Structures are given as C-alpha cells and as structure tokens.
N, C-alpha and C positions, 0 to 999 in steps of 0.2 A: 260840806260836799262829800258824797261818798267817794271813796278811793276807786270804786268800780265804774265810775260814771262814764269814762270815755273808752273803756275796754271794748274791743271787738269780741264777738263770741269766741273766736279761736284763742285770743289772748286770755280771755276769762277762764277758759278751760285749762290753759297751761300755767298761768301766773296768778289766778285768783287768790288774793290773800285771805279770802273767807274760808276756803275749804282745802287747806293743805296743812302739813305738820308745822308745829311751832318752830322746829329747826329750819325747815324750808323758808318759813316766813322771815325768820331772823336773818337767814342767809341772803334773802333778797334785799332786806334792808341794808345789810353790810355792803353788798356789791353794787347797790344803786340801781339794779334792774327795775325795781318797782317805780323808781323815780321817772323812768322813761315813759310810764303809762299815765302820767299826770300832766295836766296843763296848768301852769302857774297862774293863780288868780282866778281860775274858772269857777263859776258859781251858777247854780240853777235854782230859781225861786220855787220851781214846781217840785223840787225834791230830786232824789237820785234817779238816774235813768238806767234801767236794766233791760236786757233783751226780753222780747216776748217769751214768756215761759211756754215750754212744750208739754203736752200730755205725756205721762209715763204709763206704761202697761207692763204687767208681768205675765209669765207664761200661762196663767189661768185665764187671762183676758181682762182681769180687773184693772181699771184705769183710775188715775187721778188727773183731773183737768183743773189746773190752778187758774185763779183769777189774776190778771196782770196787776191790777191796782192793789190787791191784797199782798202780792209778792213784793211790790214796791215798799209797802209798810214793813213787811218782814225784813227785807234787805236793809232798811234803815236801822232797825233796832239791833239786828245781828251785827252790822258794822260797828254800831256804838258799843255793843258788848265786847266785841273783839278788841276794840281800841282800849277799853277799860281793863280787859284781861292783860293786855300787853304793857300798858303804860302806868297803871296805878301801883305805886310802890308799897302800898299798905298791905298787900296780900300777894299770894302766889298760887296759881293753879298748877299742880304737879300731875302730869299725865304719864302714868305708868303704862306698861304693855301687858296684854293678856293673850294667851294662846287660844282661849276659847271665845266663842261668840257671845260675850257677856253684854248685858244691858247697862244703860248708863248708871243705874242705881247700885249695881253690883260692884262692890269694892270701893265705893265712894266713902271717904273719911274726912271729916272736917276737924281741924286741929282745935285743941282746947282753948287756945288763945285767939281763935277766929282770925288767924292771919294766913292760913293756907288750907287748901282742900286737895286731897288726892282723888283722882279719877283713874279708872282702868280702861284703856282703849284697846280693843282687839287688833292684832296684827293685820287681820283680814279686812278691817274697816277703817283704814287710815284716812279715807276721804271724809269720814265723820268725826275726825279729831276735834274740830271746833265745836261740834254739837255736844260732844261729851264734856268739853270744857264749859260750855254754856250751862249745861245741867249742874255742874259743880258750882259754877259762879253764882247762879241764881239761888241755890241752897245756901251758899255762904252769905250772900247779900241779905237773904231772909233772916239768917241767924244774927246778923249784925244790925238788924232793925231797919234795913233800907228797902223794904218792900214797896213803898210808895214810889220810889225812883225807878226800880227795876221791874216791878210787877204791879203797875198802876191799876190793872184790871182786877187785882186781888190783894189790896193793900193790907187787909187784916187777916188774910187766910192763914190757917194753921192746919196741921194734920193732913187729912186726905185732900181737902180743898187746896192746900198749898201744893201738894204733890201733883194734883191734876192740872193746876195752872202752869206749873213748870213743865210737865210733860206735853201740854198743849203747845208751849213754845218750842220744845224740842222737836215735836212733829212738824211744826211750821218751818223751823229752820232747816230740817232735812228735806222737806218738800222744795224749799228754795234751792238747796244744793242740787237735788236731782233734776228739777225742771228748768232751772235757769243756768246753772254752772256745770251741768253734765257730770255730777258726781256719780261714781260707780254704785250699782246696787249693793246693799248690805243688809242682810237678813234682819237683825234686831231693830235697826232704825226704820227699815221698810215696814216692818210689822206695826210699829208705833204710828207711823205716818198714815198707813192705810186704815188702821183702826180709828184714828181720829177723823179721817176724811169720811169714813163710812158711818160715823156716829156710834162706834163701839169702844171708845177710849175707856169709859168706866169699866165695862166688862173686861177689857184687856187687862187693866191694872188689877182688878179684884181677882182675876184668874191667875195672873202671873205672880202675884204676891199674896198667897193665901193666908199667910201668918200675920198680915198687917191690915189695918183699917177695918177692924171687925164691925164696929158700930155703923160706919158709913156703908159697908157692904150689906149689912142687914137691912138698912133703910132703903138702899137702892134696890135690893131684891124684892122687898115688899112693894115698892112702887113700880117695879118692872117684872111682873110675873112672866115667866118664860124667856126672860131676857138672856140668861146665861145659855140656854139651849140654842136660841137664835144666834148668839155670838159664836158658839162653838161650830155650828153649821156653816156660818159665814166664813170663819177662819179656815175650816177644812176645805171649803170650796175655793177660797182665795189662795191659800198657800200649800194645799195638798198635804197638810200634816196637822197634828194636834197643836193647840195653842200652848204657849209657855205656861207652866204650872200644872199642865196635864200630861204633856208628852214626856217621855223618858229622856233624861239628859244624855 
C-alpha cells in the first residue's frame, strides 16, 4: 500500500514523503509524525489512491493536463523507488547542493564500486530532491544490471535509449509532484516535463547536451527534418528564452 493512500490534499502538501528533502523525511520517521498518516493494516486491491491531479499552467499559457490513471501508475513506482533509495543497504544516493539551476545529469557521478551515486540538487529546487535522486538511482541500477526490475520498458537500453528512458521517468515523476502534491515550479524540471508532454523530449536532450549522443542525434535529425527548428520555436514560445544548450549560461 502506498504511504500516501489516506493523506488529505493538505497533509500531502505538508508531509508528503515523496517530495521533501532526505533530512526532512528522516526527521519525520524519527519523530513518528508520518505514522499518524497511516492506518494499520489498510489495503486497497485497486492500488494507491491519490488526489485528482490538477492541470498546471505557466506564464506563457502552456498547460499540462495529467491523466489520473497515469498518475496513479507513476505514484506507485515513485513510491517504490523512494523506498528502495531509503532502505536498501547496498548503495547510497548522496545529494549534494548546487547554487546554480543545474539539470539532473550535471554533476552526477557513480562510484567505481557501484555502491553510491552523487547527484547535485539546486538550492532553489528542493521540492525536486527526490526526482534528482531517482535520476541517479536509475542510472546506478542500470550500471548494476538491474534494468529489468527498475526500467522494464527499456530492459536492454544503453546509451541514448537508456538516457531517454530515464528522463521520461524523471519528467513523469515531476509532473506527479507538480500536479498531485503541489510541488513548487522549478525551471530545469519544468522544462523536462513540458518537453516530454509536448513531444519534444528528444530535441530537448540533443540540444541541451550537444557533445553527447552524436549517432542518435544524427539519426533523429535525418528522420525529423525541421524538428530542431520547431523545438526551438516551441521552447521560446513556452519559456520565453532559448533552450539549454543554446542560451548563454
């Protein structure tokens, strides 16, 4: 059963164990506050119950209208990943802090022993801490050969296909946070989520990371003539600035 099952919308915003810092989550566990949000022995055969997601809109008028059933599925695997991150003693996700609005892949380092991964979480994006941890967790699990368990939709993926599968999950997790648990807007994760929702995730990745995935970028550009120009126009209209990889830092 999901830990979020019986939370009211207000409690979910204040105490949600999905979208708060590791320190806050651990503090709740020590003080027992989280225990007051659970009903002993409660179980639902239909899966986790979450509030009806709301649409989100940014200043340009661009909207994301999430599907409730899809968000239930996302909530289930996000909760499962969080539990694994917190409870599996075989690895550690180390969340450092960044003063800049860095993206999940910036500063991620997996240890040579495959027993830890460092991620860098911007101070201005603390509501997205778990999403950054999920990014590092999925990369670590892939390196450890556990794709089938954690990325069943891409069990043999490597290179660009692996990165795309992981960032698809990152986008979905952030959409869950923004539309169900009222996470605060945060530029880098909003960009990934909106790009995925609008069908521009490939163009986003290839533009933001111009030194990577050369073969996949060439194949995509050949199959999508004019795709990069359409993406750039969409990004400018949506966020009123150039996309990452083009705009000045």
